[in-house]
N, C-alpha and C positions, 0 to 999 in steps of 0.2 A: 663307367668311368674307366679309362685305360690305366695301365700300370704306371706310365710316365706321368700322367696327371696327378695321381695320388702322391708320387714321390716329389713332384714339383711343389704341390701344396704343402706337404710336411716340411720340405726344405725351406719354403718361404716363411712358414710359421716359426721354424727354428731360427731363421735369420731375424725375424721381428722380435722374438724373445731375447735373442742375443743383443740386439740393438737397444732394447729397453734396459737390459742388465748393464750395458755399457753406460747408458745415461745415468742409472742409479749410482754406478761407481764414480762417475765424474762428479755427481752431486755430493757424494760422500767426501771426496777429496776437497772440493770447494768448501764444504762445511767444516772439515777439519782445519784447513789452513786459515779460514776466516775466524774460527773459534780461537785458535792459538794466537794469531796476530791481534784480533779484535779484543781479546781478553787482556792482552798486555797493554794495548793502547787505552782501552776504556778504564783500566785500573789506575792509570795515571790521571785521568780526568775526574772519576767518581770513586767514592769509597764503596767497599763491599756492602751490601749485595747488589747495588745498582749497576756497577761496571760489568761484572760477569753476566748479569741478566740481560743487559743491553747487548753485549757481545754474543750471547747465546741466541737471542731473538734474531739478531741480524744474520748470524751464521745459518740458523734454521731456514729463514725465509730465502736467503740467497742460494743456499745449497739445494733447497727444494725446487726453486724456480730453475736453476741451472740444470739440475738432473732431469726435470721434465722437458725443458727446451732441447737439450742435447738428445735425449731419448726420442722425442718426437721427430727431430730432424733426421736422425739416423733411420728411424722407421720409414719415413718418407723416401729416403734415399734407397733403402733396401727394397721397398715396395716398387719403386720405379725401375730398379735393376731387375727384379724378378719378373715384372710385367714385360720388360723388353726381352728377357730370356724366353718367356712363354710365347711371345709373338714370333720369335725366330724359329721355334720348333713348329 
């Protein structure tokens, strides 16, 4: 394996890890916002502990799904970019 191939592979891996970390960050932001807003709204509809539990469940599911979707989309984007870069060399 040539030296450029090894550096390209490690750079691509670093980009994929960064893409997943960004997806996790987006998921955490979505979770936090939905938890804050959802808890406020559900506490108007239901008494504790039902309101906060419903808000937490909704925030966990939505934040997890968004984190996974954004991370997967960024990984695909990064993988396509790195494949195009390898083909040019």
